[in-house]
C-alpha positions as CSV (number, residue, x, y, z in Angstrom):
1,M,-79.5,-163.8,-242.8
2,G,-79.3,-164.1,-238.8
3,G,-78.8,-166.3,-236.6
4,D,-76.3,-169.4,-236.2
5,N,-77.4,-171.6,-239.3
6,A,-78.8,-169.4,-241.5
7,P,-80.4,-169.1,-243.8
8,E,-80.7,-173.3,-243.8
9,M,-82.5,-172.5,-240.3
10,I,-85.1,-169.9,-241.9
11,I,-86.3,-171.4,-244.5
12,R,-86.6,-174.3,-242.0
13,G,-88.8,-172.9,-240.0
14,A,-90.7,-171.1,-242.2
15,S,-91.6,-174.3,-244.0
16,I,-92.7,-175.8,-240.5
17,A,-94.9,-172.1,-240.0
18,R,-96.1,-173.3,-243.6
19,V,-98.0,-176.1,-242.6
20,R,-99.7,-175.2,-239.7
21,M,-100.4,-171.5,-241.2
22,P,-100.9,-171.9,-244.7
23,E,-101.9,-168.2,-245.6
24,V,-99.2,-166.5,-244.3
25,H,-96.6,-165.1,-246.8
26,Y,-93.0,-164.5,-246.5
27,L,-90.8,-161.6,-247.9
28,M,-86.9,-163.4,-247.5
29,V,-84.7,-161.1,-247.3
30,G,-80.8,-161.2,-248.1
31,D,-78.0,-163.3,-250.2
32,E,-80.4,-164.6,-253.1
33,S,-77.7,-166.8,-254.2
34,R,-78.1,-168.9,-250.8
35,I,-81.6,-168.0,-250.4
36,A,-83.0,-169.5,-253.5
37,P,-81.9,-172.9,-253.6
38,L,-83.1,-174.2,-250.6
39,L,-86.6,-172.7,-252.0
40,E,-86.4,-174.7,-254.3
41,K,-85.9,-177.5,-252.5
42,D,-89.3,-176.8,-250.9
43,P,-92.1,-175.6,-254.0
44,D,-94.7,-175.3,-251.6
45,L,-93.0,-173.1,-249.8
46,A,-91.4,-171.0,-252.6
47,A,-95.3,-170.6,-253.9
48,V,-96.0,-168.1,-251.2
49,S,-92.2,-166.4,-251.0
50,S,-90.9,-164.1,-252.4
51,I,-86.8,-162.7,-252.6
52,R,-85.5,-159.2,-251.6
53,H,-81.8,-159.7,-252.6
54,T,-79.4,-157.8,-250.2
55,E,-75.9,-159.3,-250.1
56,D,-75.3,-156.8,-246.8
57,L,-75.6,-158.0,-243.4
58,I,-75.3,-157.3,-239.7
59,S,-72.8,-159.8,-238.0
60,S,-73.8,-161.0,-234.5
61,G,-71.1,-159.0,-232.9
62,E,-71.7,-155.8,-234.6
63,K,-72.1,-152.6,-232.2
64,P,-75.8,-151.1,-232.5
65,A,-74.6,-147.6,-233.2
66,V,-72.3,-148.9,-236.0
67,A,-75.2,-150.9,-237.4
68,L,-77.4,-148.0,-237.6
69,R,-75.3,-145.8,-238.9
70,S,-73.3,-148.5,-241.6
71,G,-76.4,-151.1,-242.2
72,R,-78.8,-149.0,-244.6
73,N,-78.9,-151.8,-247.1
74,S,-78.6,-154.8,-244.3
75,S,-80.8,-157.6,-244.8
76,M,-82.3,-156.7,-241.4
77,R,-82.8,-153.4,-242.1
78,L,-84.4,-153.7,-245.5
79,A,-87.1,-156.4,-243.7
80,I,-88.0,-153.6,-241.1
81,N,-87.9,-151.3,-243.9
82,A,-90.7,-153.4,-245.7
83,V,-92.7,-153.7,-242.3
84,A,-92.6,-149.9,-242.2
85,D,-93.6,-149.3,-245.6
86,G,-96.9,-151.5,-245.3
87,E,-95.3,-154.4,-247.3
88,A,-95.1,-157.0,-244.7
89,A,-97.2,-157.1,-241.5
90,S,-94.3,-158.2,-239.2
91,V,-90.4,-159.1,-239.0
92,V,-89.0,-161.7,-237.9
93,S,-85.1,-162.1,-237.0
94,A,-82.6,-163.8,-235.3
95,G,-79.6,-161.6,-236.0
96,N,-78.0,-159.3,-233.4
97,T,-80.4,-158.1,-230.7
98,G,-79.2,-154.8,-229.9
99,A,-78.8,-154.1,-234.0
100,L,-82.6,-155.4,-234.3
101,M,-83.9,-152.8,-231.5
102,A,-81.7,-150.0,-232.3
103,I,-82.7,-149.7,-236.2
104,A,-86.5,-151.0,-235.6
105,K,-86.9,-147.7,-232.9
106,F,-85.1,-145.5,-235.4
107,V,-87.3,-146.8,-238.4
108,L,-90.8,-147.9,-237.0
109,K,-90.6,-145.4,-233.9
110,T,-92.7,-146.0,-230.7
111,L,-97.0,-145.9,-230.9
112,P,-99.0,-142.8,-229.4
113,G,-98.8,-142.7,-226.1
114,I,-95.9,-145.0,-225.6
115,D,-92.4,-143.6,-224.7
116,R,-89.9,-146.7,-224.7
117,P,-90.4,-150.0,-226.0
118,A,-89.7,-153.3,-223.8
119,I,-89.3,-156.8,-224.7
120,T,-91.5,-159.3,-223.4
121,A,-91.5,-163.8,-224.2
122,F,-93.9,-165.7,-222.7
123,Y,-93.2,-169.0,-220.4
124,P,-94.4,-172.1,-218.8
125,T,-95.9,-171.5,-215.6
126,R,-97.7,-174.2,-212.8
127,K,-100.9,-172.7,-214.3
128,G,-100.5,-172.2,-218.2
129,E,-98.3,-169.4,-219.7
130,A,-98.1,-166.0,-218.5
131,C,-95.5,-163.5,-220.0
132,M,-93.0,-160.9,-218.1
133,L,-91.8,-157.3,-219.4
134,D,-89.2,-155.7,-219.8
135,L,-86.4,-157.8,-220.2
136,G,-83.8,-156.1,-220.8
137,A,-84.2,-153.0,-223.3
138,N,-84.6,-150.5,-220.6
139,L,-82.5,-150.8,-217.0
140,Q,-84.5,-148.0,-215.6
141,C,-87.8,-147.2,-215.7
142,D,-90.2,-144.4,-214.3
143,A,-93.7,-145.0,-212.8
144,K,-94.8,-144.0,-216.4
145,N,-92.7,-146.6,-217.8
146,L,-94.1,-149.4,-215.6
147,V,-97.9,-148.6,-216.4
148,Q,-97.3,-148.7,-220.1
149,F,-95.7,-152.1,-219.8
150,A,-98.6,-153.6,-218.0
151,V,-100.7,-152.0,-221.1
152,M,-98.6,-153.9,-223.4
153,G,-98.2,-156.8,-221.5
154,E,-102.2,-157.4,-220.9
155,V,-103.0,-156.2,-224.9
156,F,-100.2,-159.1,-225.3
157,A,-101.5,-162.0,-222.7
158,R,-105.2,-161.1,-224.6
159,T,-103.8,-161.5,-228.2
160,V,-101.2,-164.1,-228.2
161,L,-101.9,-166.1,-225.1
162,G,-105.8,-166.3,-225.6
163,I,-106.3,-165.1,-222.0
164,G,-109.8,-163.1,-221.7
165,T,-109.0,-160.7,-218.6
166,P,-105.6,-161.3,-217.9
167,T,-104.2,-160.5,-214.5
168,I,-101.1,-158.1,-213.9
169,G,-98.5,-157.8,-211.3
170,L,-95.4,-156.2,-210.7
171,L,-92.8,-157.4,-209.5
172,N,-91.5,-156.1,-206.2
173,V,-89.4,-157.5,-203.1
174,G,-92.6,-157.6,-200.6
175,V,-96.2,-158.1,-201.5
176,E,-97.1,-155.2,-198.6
177,E,-98.0,-151.9,-200.1
178,L,-94.8,-149.8,-198.4
179,K,-92.3,-152.3,-199.8
180,G,-89.8,-151.6,-202.9
181,H,-88.4,-148.4,-204.5
182,E,-90.7,-145.4,-204.7
183,E,-91.9,-145.7,-208.9
184,I,-92.9,-149.1,-208.2
185,R,-95.3,-147.9,-205.5
186,E,-96.3,-144.7,-207.9
187,A,-97.2,-147.6,-210.6
188,S,-98.7,-149.4,-208.3
189,A,-101.4,-146.2,-207.8
190,I,-101.9,-145.2,-210.7
191,L,-102.9,-149.1,-211.9
192,R,-105.4,-149.3,-209.3
193,S,-107.1,-146.0,-210.3
194,T,-107.2,-146.6,-213.8
195,D,-109.5,-149.2,-215.7
196,L,-107.6,-151.6,-218.0
197,P,-109.3,-154.6,-219.5
198,G,-107.2,-156.9,-217.4
199,E,-106.7,-157.1,-213.8
200,F,-104.2,-155.2,-211.5
201,V,-103.7,-157.3,-208.6
202,G,-100.8,-155.5,-206.8
203,F,-97.2,-156.5,-206.5
204,V,-96.1,-160.3,-206.7
205,E,-92.4,-161.6,-205.5
206,G,-89.8,-163.7,-208.0
207,D,-91.8,-166.9,-207.0
208,D,-94.9,-166.1,-208.3
209,I,-93.4,-165.8,-212.0
210,A,-93.4,-169.7,-212.0
211,A,-96.2,-170.2,-209.6
212,G,-98.3,-168.8,-212.3
213,T,-99.8,-166.0,-209.7
214,V,-100.3,-163.5,-212.3
215,D,-100.4,-164.2,-216.1
216,V,-98.3,-160.4,-216.7
217,V,-95.0,-159.8,-214.6
218,V,-94.3,-156.1,-215.4
219,T,-90.6,-154.7,-213.9
220,D,-87.3,-152.7,-215.7
221,G,-85.3,-154.2,-217.7
222,F,-82.6,-154.9,-215.3
223,T,-84.6,-156.9,-213.1
224,G,-86.5,-159.1,-215.7
225,N,-83.1,-159.5,-217.4
226,V,-82.2,-161.5,-214.2
227,A,-84.8,-162.9,-213.6
228,L,-84.9,-164.2,-216.9
229,K,-81.2,-165.6,-216.9
230,T,-81.6,-167.0,-213.3
231,A,-84.6,-169.1,-214.7
232,E,-83.0,-170.3,-217.7
233,G,-80.0,-171.0,-215.4
234,M,-81.9,-173.7,-212.9
235,I,-83.8,-174.9,-215.7
236,K,-80.3,-176.4,-217.1
237,L,-79.0,-177.3,-213.8
238,Y,-82.2,-179.5,-212.6
239,A,-82.2,-181.0,-215.9
240,G,-78.7,-181.7,-215.7
241,F,-79.2,-182.8,-211.8
242,L,-82.3,-185.0,-213.2
243,K,-80.0,-186.9,-216.5
244,D,-77.1,-188.1,-213.5
245,A,-79.7,-189.2,-211.6
246,F,-81.1,-191.5,-213.8
247,R,-77.4,-192.6,-215.0
248,G,-77.1,-193.5,-211.1
249,S,-77.5,-197.4,-211.0
250,L,-79.5,-199.9,-212.8
251,I,-82.5,-199.2,-210.6
252,A,-82.5,-195.6,-211.6
253,R,-82.4,-196.9,-215.5
254,L,-85.0,-199.1,-214.9
255,G,-87.0,-196.1,-212.9
256,Y,-86.5,-193.8,-216.2
257,L,-87.6,-196.5,-218.4
258,L,-91.0,-196.7,-216.3
259,A,-91.1,-193.2,-216.4
260,K,-90.2,-192.6,-219.6
261,R,-93.6,-191.2,-221.4
262,E,-94.0,-188.6,-218.4
263,I,-90.7,-187.6,-218.7
264,T,-91.0,-187.4,-222.6
265,N,-94.1,-185.2,-221.7
266,L,-92.1,-182.9,-218.9
267,R,-89.6,-182.2,-222.0
268,T,-92.3,-180.8,-224.6
269,R,-93.8,-179.0,-221.8
270,T,-90.8,-177.0,-221.0
271,D,-89.3,-177.5,-225.0
272,P,-87.8,-173.6,-225.0
273,R,-88.3,-173.8,-228.7
274,R,-91.9,-173.8,-228.5
275,Y,-91.8,-170.5,-226.4
276,N,-89.3,-168.7,-228.8
277,G,-89.6,-165.0,-229.7
278,A,-88.7,-162.3,-228.2
279,M,-91.7,-159.4,-229.0
280,L,-90.4,-155.9,-229.0
281,L,-93.8,-154.3,-227.9
282,G,-94.4,-150.4,-228.1
283,L,-93.1,-150.0,-231.4
284,N,-95.4,-148.9,-234.5
285,G,-94.6,-152.3,-236.0
286,I,-94.3,-155.7,-235.0
287,V,-90.8,-157.4,-234.5
288,V,-89.9,-160.7,-233.1
289,K,-86.7,-161.1,-232.2
290,S,-85.7,-165.2,-232.0
291,H,-82.9,-167.0,-230.7
292,G,-79.9,-167.0,-233.0
293,G,-78.6,-170.7,-231.9
294,T,-82.4,-172.2,-232.3
295,D,-83.6,-174.8,-234.9
296,G,-86.3,-174.6,-237.3
297,F,-88.9,-175.8,-235.1
298,G,-88.0,-172.6,-232.5
299,F,-87.8,-170.3,-235.7
300,A,-91.6,-171.6,-236.5
301,S,-92.5,-170.6,-233.1
302,A,-91.4,-167.4,-233.3
303,I,-92.8,-167.0,-237.0
304,E,-96.1,-167.8,-235.4
305,V,-96.3,-165.7,-232.7
306,A,-95.9,-162.5,-235.0
307,A,-98.7,-163.9,-237.2
308,D,-100.9,-164.2,-234.3
309,M,-99.5,-160.5,-233.6
310,A,-100.9,-159.6,-237.2
311,T,-103.7,-161.1,-237.6
312,H,-105.4,-159.7,-234.0
313,Q,-104.8,-156.4,-234.7
314,F,-102.2,-156.2,-231.6
315,L,-100.9,-152.8,-232.3
316,Q,-104.6,-151.1,-232.6
317,K,-105.4,-153.0,-229.3
318,I,-102.4,-151.3,-227.4
319,T,-103.4,-148.1,-229.1
320,D,-107.2,-148.3,-228.0
321,D,-105.8,-149.4,-224.2
322,I,-103.8,-146.1,-223.9
323,D,-106.3,-144.5,-225.5
324,L,-109.0,-145.8,-222.6
325,L,-106.7,-144.7,-220.1
326,G,-106.8,-141.0,-220.9
327,E,-108.6,-138.9,-217.9
328,D,-108.2,-141.6,-215.4
329,Y,-104.4,-142.3,-216.3
330,A,-103.5,-138.5,-215.7
331,Q,-105.3,-138.2,-213.0
332,G,-103.5,-141.6,-211.3
333,A,-100.6,-140.3,-212.2
334,K,-101.3,-137.0,-210.3
335,K,-102.4,-139.0,-207.3
336,A,-99.3,-140.7,-207.0
337,A,-97.0,-138.1,-207.2
338,D,-99.1,-136.0,-204.7
């Protein structure tokens, strides 16, 4: 029931995802009087869907603490409960982000060895696709948090992006070892002394994000959120500049017609709907947050990410990699502290 055009957009997204992933079944949590008529129009989707009725929902402006206390029968809470109870493999919501994070943390708790969950998303780069975390869940992080983010990020890159040996970088103000605050230098020392399935390459800078220098960019939630919003703003700015340039003259319009195919390919490559879905990593359950303003195509992308994470045993792989750190992790943390 979350999002600007719910539940129509949700149902449309599930219908698109069903074609791409016919093995997936859906538990639709919300107002049955609004959901059932939409499913009746799509018999194929209805055949792999069930409805859990509730009229309660969490509004987009509701504070997380209020949602946690008063939203026990909301569609968001019941959907998360279904994951906690093992009825569902994952939850996908386009609703209130703060409420989703608060309720998911309360109900699902964190995985063993993870202190704080982190928000991640993937995006196009010059070399393919990469992910960055944290994007806003933790404004301040210590070295241990950053190391845990690195583990979650490399597992995500292997599981969802299909990268066999992901490269990992810590976002910093320079690549030199002495640059940055103490926490990031400690995290670097720990990552260099531990044996992750991915490859830690050291520090990276802001311009390395879009360049695809590494597959996993690790940072605190404050910096990550600023970097994400800055990138989104620049994309919109240059898209506007490009549109204005092609409208500038008759010759420019003719140039657009000649380059239309390439521009269409560019638009497809950078379509934000293809990368819709922010993952709440580190929880003892798979939670994907869709953008509230997306359409069915974008919501289908979020569903596909959630299904991939469940299919490829994302949670178990994080637990396995945290266990792999073991003594090396403890020794690395001690060495960094010394």
